[in-house]
KEKEMAR-524517 format. One record per residue (C-alpha): residue in three letters; x, y, z. Coordinates in steps of 0.5 Angstrom, whole numbers, padded with zeros to 4 digits. Layout:
! residues N
+------+-------+-------+-------+
: type :     x :     y :     z :
+------+-------+-------+-------+
:  ala :     X :     Y :     Z :
...
+------+-------+-------+-------+
This chain:
! residues 409
+------+-------+-------+-------+
: type :     x :     y :     z :
+------+-------+-------+-------+
:  unk :  0189 :  0218 :  0127 :
:  unk :  0192 :  0222 :  0135 :
:  unk :  0194 :  0217 :  0139 :
:  unk :  0191 :  0218 :  0146 :
:  unk :  0197 :  0215 :  0152 :
:  unk :  0197 :  0213 :  0158 :
:  unk :  0201 :  0220 :  0161 :
:  unk :  0207 :  0220 :  0166 :
:  unk :  0204 :  0224 :  0171 :
:  unk :  0209 :  0224 :  0176 :
:  unk :  0217 :  0222 :  0176 :
:  unk :  0215 :  0216 :  0181 :
:  unk :  0209 :  0213 :  0176 :
:  unk :  0210 :  0207 :  0172 :
:  unk :  0203 :  0206 :  0171 :
:  unk :  0196 :  0208 :  0172 :
:  unk :  0189 :  0206 :  0173 :
:  unk :  0183 :  0208 :  0169 :
:  unk :  0178 :  0211 :  0173 :
:  unk :  0173 :  0213 :  0169 :
:  unk :  0172 :  0215 :  0161 :
:  unk :  0168 :  0221 :  0161 :
:  unk :  0167 :  0220 :  0153 :
:  unk :  0164 :  0214 :  0150 :
:  unk :  0167 :  0211 :  0142 :
:  unk :  0164 :  0216 :  0138 :
:  unk :  0164 :  0222 :  0142 :
:  unk :  0167 :  0228 :  0139 :
:  unk :  0173 :  0231 :  0143 :
:  unk :  0175 :  0238 :  0143 :
:  unk :  0182 :  0240 :  0145 :
:  unk :  0182 :  0241 :  0154 :
:  unk :  0176 :  0236 :  0155 :
:  unk :  0177 :  0232 :  0160 :
:  unk :  0178 :  0225 :  0157 :
:  unk :  0178 :  0221 :  0162 :
:  unk :  0181 :  0220 :  0170 :
:  unk :  0187 :  0215 :  0172 :
:  unk :  0189 :  0214 :  0179 :
:  unk :  0197 :  0215 :  0180 :
:  unk :  0201 :  0212 :  0185 :
:  unk :  0198 :  0219 :  0189 :
:  unk :  0192 :  0221 :  0186 :
:  unk :  0186 :  0221 :  0181 :
:  unk :  0187 :  0226 :  0177 :
:  unk :  0183 :  0229 :  0170 :
:  unk :  0187 :  0228 :  0164 :
:  unk :  0184 :  0233 :  0158 :
:  unk :  0184 :  0231 :  0151 :
:  unk :  0191 :  0234 :  0147 :
:  unk :  0187 :  0234 :  0140 :
:  unk :  0180 :  0235 :  0137 :
:  unk :  0175 :  0230 :  0133 :
:  unk :  0171 :  0223 :  0135 :
:  unk :  0173 :  0219 :  0140 :
:  unk :  0173 :  0212 :  0135 :
:  unk :  0176 :  0207 :  0139 :
:  unk :  0178 :  0206 :  0146 :
:  unk :  0183 :  0201 :  0148 :
:  unk :  0184 :  0200 :  0155 :
:  unk :  0176 :  0201 :  0160 :
:  unk :  0175 :  0203 :  0166 :
:  unk :  0179 :  0199 :  0171 :
:  unk :  0185 :  0197 :  0166 :
:  unk :  0192 :  0198 :  0170 :
:  unk :  0196 :  0201 :  0165 :
:  unk :  0203 :  0202 :  0163 :
:  unk :  0205 :  0209 :  0162 :
:  unk :  0206 :  0212 :  0155 :
:  unk :  0202 :  0205 :  0152 :
:  unk :  0197 :  0207 :  0147 :
:  unk :  0189 :  0207 :  0151 :
:  unk :  0185 :  0210 :  0145 :
:  unk :  0185 :  0213 :  0138 :
:  unk :  0182 :  0220 :  0137 :
:  unk :  0181 :  0222 :  0129 :
:  unk :  0175 :  0223 :  0123 :
:  unk :  0169 :  0219 :  0122 :
:  unk :  0171 :  0215 :  0118 :
:  unk :  0178 :  0215 :  0118 :
:  unk :  0181 :  0207 :  0119 :
:  unk :  0184 :  0206 :  0126 :
:  unk :  0190 :  0202 :  0126 :
:  unk :  0191 :  0196 :  0129 :
:  unk :  0194 :  0198 :  0137 :
:  unk :  0200 :  0195 :  0139 :
:  unk :  0197 :  0194 :  0145 :
:  unk :  0192 :  0189 :  0141 :
:  unk :  0197 :  0186 :  0137 :
:  unk :  0201 :  0185 :  0145 :
:  unk :  0195 :  0182 :  0148 :
:  unk :  0193 :  0177 :  0143 :
:  unk :  0200 :  0175 :  0142 :
:  unk :  0200 :  0173 :  0150 :
:  unk :  0193 :  0170 :  0149 :
:  unk :  0196 :  0165 :  0144 :
:  unk :  0201 :  0165 :  0149 :
:  unk :  0197 :  0162 :  0155 :
:  unk :  0193 :  0158 :  0151 :
:  unk :  0199 :  0154 :  0149 :
:  unk :  0201 :  0153 :  0156 :
:  unk :  0195 :  0151 :  0158 :
:  unk :  0194 :  0145 :  0153 :
:  unk :  0201 :  0144 :  0156 :
:  unk :  0199 :  0144 :  0162 :
:  unk :  0194 :  0140 :  0161 :
:  unk :  0197 :  0134 :  0158 :
:  unk :  0202 :  0134 :  0165 :
:  unk :  0196 :  0133 :  0169 :
:  unk :  0195 :  0126 :  0168 :
:  unk :  0202 :  0125 :  0170 :
:  unk :  0201 :  0129 :  0177 :
:  unk :  0200 :  0124 :  0182 :
:  unk :  0195 :  0127 :  0187 :
:  unk :  0190 :  0129 :  0182 :
:  unk :  0184 :  0129 :  0184 :
:  unk :  0179 :  0125 :  0180 :
:  unk :  0176 :  0127 :  0173 :
:  unk :  0183 :  0130 :  0172 :
:  unk :  0183 :  0136 :  0176 :
:  unk :  0189 :  0138 :  0180 :
:  unk :  0187 :  0141 :  0186 :
:  unk :  0190 :  0141 :  0193 :
:  unk :  0187 :  0137 :  0199 :
:  unk :  0185 :  0144 :  0203 :
:  unk :  0182 :  0147 :  0197 :
:  unk :  0178 :  0140 :  0196 :
:  unk :  0175 :  0141 :  0203 :
:  unk :  0173 :  0149 :  0203 :
:  unk :  0170 :  0146 :  0196 :
:  unk :  0165 :  0141 :  0200 :
:  unk :  0164 :  0146 :  0205 :
:  unk :  0162 :  0152 :  0202 :
:  unk :  0158 :  0147 :  0196 :
:  unk :  0162 :  0148 :  0190 :
:  unk :  0163 :  0141 :  0184 :
:  unk :  0170 :  0143 :  0183 :
:  unk :  0169 :  0137 :  0178 :
:  unk :  0164 :  0140 :  0174 :
:  unk :  0165 :  0148 :  0174 :
:  unk :  0172 :  0151 :  0171 :
:  unk :  0175 :  0154 :  0177 :
:  unk :  0182 :  0158 :  0174 :
:  unk :  0188 :  0155 :  0179 :
:  unk :  0193 :  0159 :  0182 :
:  unk :  0197 :  0154 :  0185 :
:  unk :  0204 :  0150 :  0182 :
:  unk :  0202 :  0148 :  0175 :
:  unk :  0195 :  0151 :  0175 :
:  unk :  0193 :  0147 :  0181 :
:  unk :  0187 :  0150 :  0185 :
:  unk :  0188 :  0152 :  0192 :
:  unk :  0183 :  0155 :  0197 :
:  unk :  0184 :  0162 :  0195 :
:  unk :  0182 :  0160 :  0188 :
:  unk :  0176 :  0156 :  0191 :
:  unk :  0173 :  0162 :  0195 :
:  unk :  0175 :  0167 :  0190 :
:  unk :  0170 :  0163 :  0185 :
:  unk :  0165 :  0163 :  0191 :
:  unk :  0164 :  0169 :  0191 :
:  unk :  0165 :  0171 :  0184 :
:  unk :  0160 :  0166 :  0182 :
:  unk :  0154 :  0170 :  0188 :
:  unk :  0155 :  0176 :  0185 :
:  unk :  0154 :  0173 :  0178 :
:  unk :  0147 :  0171 :  0181 :
:  unk :  0146 :  0177 :  0184 :
:  unk :  0147 :  0175 :  0191 :
:  unk :  0152 :  0175 :  0197 :
:  unk :  0156 :  0169 :  0197 :
:  unk :  0156 :  0165 :  0203 :
:  unk :  0161 :  0167 :  0208 :
:  unk :  0167 :  0162 :  0208 :
:  unk :  0168 :  0158 :  0214 :
:  unk :  0175 :  0153 :  0215 :
:  unk :  0178 :  0151 :  0221 :
:  unk :  0173 :  0155 :  0224 :
:  unk :  0174 :  0161 :  0222 :
:  unk :  0170 :  0165 :  0218 :
:  unk :  0173 :  0169 :  0212 :
:  unk :  0167 :  0175 :  0211 :
:  unk :  0172 :  0178 :  0205 :
:  unk :  0178 :  0176 :  0201 :
:  unk :  0181 :  0181 :  0196 :
:  unk :  0188 :  0184 :  0193 :
:  unk :  0191 :  0191 :  0195 :
:  unk :  0188 :  0197 :  0190 :
:  unk :  0189 :  0204 :  0188 :
:  unk :  0192 :  0208 :  0195 :
:  unk :  0192 :  0201 :  0199 :
:  unk :  0196 :  0199 :  0196 :
:  unk :  0201 :  0204 :  0195 :
:  unk :  0200 :  0205 :  0202 :
:  unk :  0202 :  0198 :  0204 :
:  unk :  0208 :  0198 :  0199 :
:  unk :  0211 :  0205 :  0201 :
:  unk :  0210 :  0203 :  0209 :
:  unk :  0213 :  0197 :  0208 :
:  unk :  0220 :  0200 :  0203 :
:  unk :  0220 :  0205 :  0209 :
:  unk :  0220 :  0201 :  0215 :
:  unk :  0225 :  0195 :  0211 :
:  unk :  0230 :  0201 :  0209 :
:  unk :  0230 :  0206 :  0213 :
:  unk :  0233 :  0205 :  0221 :
:  unk :  0227 :  0210 :  0225 :
:  unk :  0229 :  0212 :  0232 :
:  unk :  0223 :  0215 :  0235 :
:  unk :  0224 :  0221 :  0241 :
:  unk :  0217 :  0222 :  0245 :
:  unk :  0216 :  0229 :  0250 :
:  unk :  0211 :  0231 :  0253 :
:  unk :  0208 :  0238 :  0253 :
:  unk :  0204 :  0243 :  0258 :
:  unk :  0198 :  0246 :  0253 :
:  unk :  0195 :  0250 :  0258 :
:  unk :  0196 :  0256 :  0255 :
:  unk :  0196 :  0254 :  0248 :
:  unk :  0189 :  0251 :  0250 :
:  unk :  0188 :  0259 :  0253 :
:  unk :  0190 :  0263 :  0248 :
:  unk :  0186 :  0258 :  0242 :
:  unk :  0179 :  0260 :  0246 :
:  unk :  0181 :  0268 :  0246 :
:  unk :  0181 :  0268 :  0239 :
:  unk :  0178 :  0262 :  0236 :
:  unk :  0171 :  0266 :  0236 :
:  unk :  0173 :  0273 :  0233 :
:  unk :  0177 :  0269 :  0228 :
:  unk :  0171 :  0265 :  0226 :
:  unk :  0166 :  0270 :  0226 :
:  unk :  0171 :  0276 :  0222 :
:  unk :  0174 :  0270 :  0217 :
:  unk :  0169 :  0264 :  0217 :
:  unk :  0174 :  0260 :  0219 :
:  unk :  0175 :  0255 :  0225 :
:  unk :  0181 :  0255 :  0228 :
:  unk :  0185 :  0248 :  0231 :
:  unk :  0190 :  0246 :  0234 :
:  unk :  0193 :  0242 :  0229 :
:  unk :  0194 :  0249 :  0226 :
:  unk :  0198 :  0251 :  0232 :
:  unk :  0202 :  0244 :  0232 :
:  unk :  0203 :  0246 :  0224 :
:  unk :  0206 :  0253 :  0226 :
:  unk :  0210 :  0251 :  0231 :
:  unk :  0213 :  0244 :  0227 :
:  unk :  0215 :  0249 :  0221 :
:  unk :  0218 :  0254 :  0226 :
:  unk :  0222 :  0249 :  0229 :
:  unk :  0224 :  0246 :  0222 :
:  unk :  0227 :  0253 :  0220 :
:  unk :  0231 :  0253 :  0226 :
:  unk :  0233 :  0246 :  0225 :
:  unk :  0234 :  0245 :  0218 :
:  unk :  0237 :  0238 :  0218 :
:  unk :  0230 :  0235 :  0220 :
:  unk :  0228 :  0238 :  0213 :
:  unk :  0232 :  0234 :  0209 :
:  unk :  0234 :  0227 :  0205 :
:  unk :  0237 :  0221 :  0204 :
:  unk :  0239 :  0219 :  0197 :
:  unk :  0243 :  0216 :  0193 :
:  unk :  0248 :  0217 :  0198 :
:  unk :  0248 :  0224 :  0200 :
:  unk :  0244 :  0228 :  0206 :
:  unk :  0240 :  0233 :  0202 :
:  unk :  0238 :  0238 :  0207 :
:  unk :  0232 :  0242 :  0203 :
:  unk :  0232 :  0250 :  0204 :
:  unk :  0224 :  0251 :  0203 :
:  unk :  0219 :  0248 :  0209 :
:  unk :  0214 :  0244 :  0205 :
:  unk :  0210 :  0240 :  0211 :
:  unk :  0205 :  0235 :  0209 :
:  unk :  0199 :  0234 :  0212 :
:  unk :  0196 :  0227 :  0213 :
:  unk :  0189 :  0226 :  0212 :
:  unk :  0185 :  0219 :  0212 :
:  unk :  0180 :  0218 :  0207 :
:  unk :  0175 :  0212 :  0205 :
:  unk :  0180 :  0208 :  0200 :
:  unk :  0187 :  0210 :  0205 :
:  unk :  0191 :  0216 :  0207 :
:  unk :  0194 :  0222 :  0203 :
:  unk :  0198 :  0228 :  0205 :
:  unk :  0197 :  0234 :  0201 :
:  unk :  0203 :  0240 :  0202 :
:  unk :  0203 :  0247 :  0205 :
:  unk :  0209 :  0249 :  0201 :
:  unk :  0213 :  0254 :  0205 :
:  unk :  0209 :  0253 :  0211 :
:  unk :  0214 :  0257 :  0216 :
:  unk :  0213 :  0263 :  0212 :
:  unk :  0205 :  0264 :  0213 :
:  unk :  0201 :  0266 :  0220 :
:  unk :  0196 :  0261 :  0224 :
:  unk :  0191 :  0265 :  0220 :
:  unk :  0193 :  0263 :  0212 :
:  unk :  0196 :  0256 :  0215 :
:  unk :  0188 :  0254 :  0217 :
:  unk :  0186 :  0257 :  0211 :
:  unk :  0190 :  0253 :  0207 :
:  unk :  0189 :  0246 :  0211 :
:  unk :  0182 :  0248 :  0211 :
:  unk :  0182 :  0248 :  0203 :
:  unk :  0187 :  0241 :  0203 :
:  unk :  0183 :  0237 :  0206 :
:  unk :  0176 :  0239 :  0203 :
:  unk :  0180 :  0238 :  0197 :
:  unk :  0183 :  0231 :  0198 :
:  unk :  0176 :  0229 :  0201 :
:  unk :  0172 :  0231 :  0194 :
:  unk :  0179 :  0228 :  0191 :
:  unk :  0180 :  0235 :  0187 :
:  unk :  0188 :  0233 :  0190 :
:  unk :  0192 :  0236 :  0183 :
:  unk :  0200 :  0233 :  0183 :
:  unk :  0202 :  0239 :  0185 :
:  unk :  0200 :  0239 :  0191 :
:  unk :  0201 :  0233 :  0194 :
:  unk :  0209 :  0232 :  0191 :
:  unk :  0215 :  0236 :  0194 :
:  unk :  0214 :  0235 :  0202 :
:  unk :  0220 :  0235 :  0206 :
:  unk :  0216 :  0234 :  0213 :
:  unk :  0210 :  0230 :  0215 :
:  unk :  0205 :  0231 :  0221 :
:  unk :  0200 :  0226 :  0223 :
:  unk :  0195 :  0227 :  0228 :
:  unk :  0191 :  0222 :  0231 :
:  unk :  0189 :  0227 :  0237 :
:  unk :  0182 :  0226 :  0235 :
:  unk :  0181 :  0219 :  0235 :
:  unk :  0182 :  0219 :  0242 :
:  unk :  0190 :  0216 :  0242 :
:  unk :  0195 :  0219 :  0246 :
:  unk :  0201 :  0218 :  0243 :
:  unk :  0204 :  0213 :  0237 :
:  unk :  0210 :  0211 :  0234 :
:  unk :  0209 :  0213 :  0226 :
:  unk :  0213 :  0211 :  0221 :
:  unk :  0217 :  0215 :  0216 :
:  unk :  0213 :  0218 :  0210 :
:  unk :  0220 :  0217 :  0204 :
:  unk :  0223 :  0220 :  0201 :
:  unk :  0222 :  0225 :  0207 :
:  unk :  0227 :  0224 :  0213 :
:  unk :  0222 :  0225 :  0219 :
:  unk :  0216 :  0225 :  0221 :
:  unk :  0211 :  0227 :  0227 :
:  unk :  0206 :  0224 :  0231 :
:  unk :  0201 :  0229 :  0234 :
:  unk :  0196 :  0225 :  0240 :
:  unk :  0189 :  0228 :  0244 :
:  unk :  0190 :  0233 :  0249 :
:  unk :  0189 :  0230 :  0256 :
:  unk :  0188 :  0233 :  0262 :
:  unk :  0191 :  0229 :  0269 :
:  unk :  0194 :  0231 :  0276 :
:  unk :  0201 :  0235 :  0276 :
:  unk :  0206 :  0239 :  0281 :
:  unk :  0205 :  0246 :  0280 :
:  unk :  0208 :  0251 :  0284 :
:  unk :  0208 :  0246 :  0290 :
:  unk :  0201 :  0244 :  0290 :
:  unk :  0198 :  0238 :  0286 :
:  unk :  0192 :  0242 :  0281 :
:  unk :  0191 :  0238 :  0274 :
:  unk :  0194 :  0240 :  0268 :
:  unk :  0193 :  0240 :  0260 :
:  unk :  0197 :  0236 :  0256 :
:  unk :  0199 :  0233 :  0249 :
:  unk :  0204 :  0229 :  0248 :
:  unk :  0209 :  0228 :  0241 :
:  unk :  0214 :  0223 :  0238 :
:  unk :  0217 :  0224 :  0232 :
:  unk :  0221 :  0219 :  0228 :
:  unk :  0227 :  0220 :  0224 :
:  unk :  0232 :  0217 :  0219 :
:  unk :  0237 :  0215 :  0224 :
:  unk :  0243 :  0215 :  0217 :
:  unk :  0243 :  0222 :  0218 :
:  unk :  0239 :  0224 :  0224 :
:  unk :  0241 :  0223 :  0230 :
:  unk :  0239 :  0223 :  0237 :
:  unk :  0241 :  0229 :  0239 :
:  unk :  0239 :  0233 :  0232 :
:  unk :  0232 :  0230 :  0233 :
:  unk :  0232 :  0232 :  0240 :
:  unk :  0233 :  0239 :  0240 :
:  unk :  0228 :  0239 :  0234 :
:  unk :  0223 :  0236 :  0238 :
:  unk :  0225 :  0240 :  0244 :
:  unk :  0224 :  0246 :  0241 :
:  unk :  0217 :  0244 :  0238 :
:  unk :  0216 :  0243 :  0246 :
:  unk :  0217 :  0250 :  0247 :
:  unk :  0213 :  0253 :  0243 :
:  unk :  0206 :  0250 :  0245 :
:  unk :  0209 :  0252 :  0251 :
:  unk :  0210 :  0259 :  0249 :
:  unk :  0205 :  0260 :  0243 :
:  unk :  0204 :  0268 :  0244 :
:  unk :  0210 :  0267 :  0240 :
:  unk :  0207 :  0264 :  0234 :
:  unk :  0203 :  0270 :  0233 :
:  unk :  0207 :  0276 :  0235 :
+------+-------+-------+-------+
């Protein structure tokens, strides 16, 4: 009998969420066939089977979060005996403990002052909420998440939604103190990872944010000159982002202090320039990597960007394509955002924010005329990148944007 375990797909991975089983119990499985899909702390990946045989038993179902190396299924011969998994034993022990705790809590409920009638422990606000939305907390079994199993407002709201779904209809909106709650759910998947990483970044990394404005006139002219020819010949749409990525890569190569990280008290400077491109997805944000970006021309950067963005939106990125980035570029110009202060993507030490290209009056050769500009902001880890280093880096990006011919020579 072969064990199927939750694989460790990255150094930081501690658990994975089973998104989908591609086989069901009783199905024949061959080595190399996709067995299930797992969401890591970075991306959803397909996991292949290392053994052939019959999928005898699935221990962990779709939607479950499972620690790495835990047994989640068994593959064996059709009549081979299935061992009782450690996870099942652990679950049984846990259930016994929970039942015992519940029994002890039930005994103590009678002794706690402030308990509502019928022996139900509930907060006044939860009682009020239940009355407003028509939930009979005395007769319906509602699990309490408060101290000692006390039912709180959030428990009433969650129960109301669950009950509505069970009846095949949406639960009525909950109104408390004049505020209508449309939805309330725990963060999961990518959203949860983003929340954790951004909280860590702002709490542990002292940010210094530097801002600059670049004249985009020559950049616009150069792109207009080449975009139709490149589209016709290669079928590739060159964007301003591709020029920004190349400018950033060149500036990083010339200012490697920014291409760095701070780890275990060490200031580590990378020689590889691997730039991540922030891509917005329905479930959150992901950052695929363009490796050795400084060594690529504009055309190849565009090719790689298009490939990675397509994979990201189709959920086909590999773990390698989102790992080992040394710097990140995030662009909100397409949404009409002129400037913003980005949060560093750990363990990297800096990130560049790019706004929209806009037009405003400017003095040129003593005359006022409309000119095009683009605002840039770089956030740096101030523990290792001081203002002067960050300023030199950002100034070089501005110079390349204002003189884009350097990027295509």
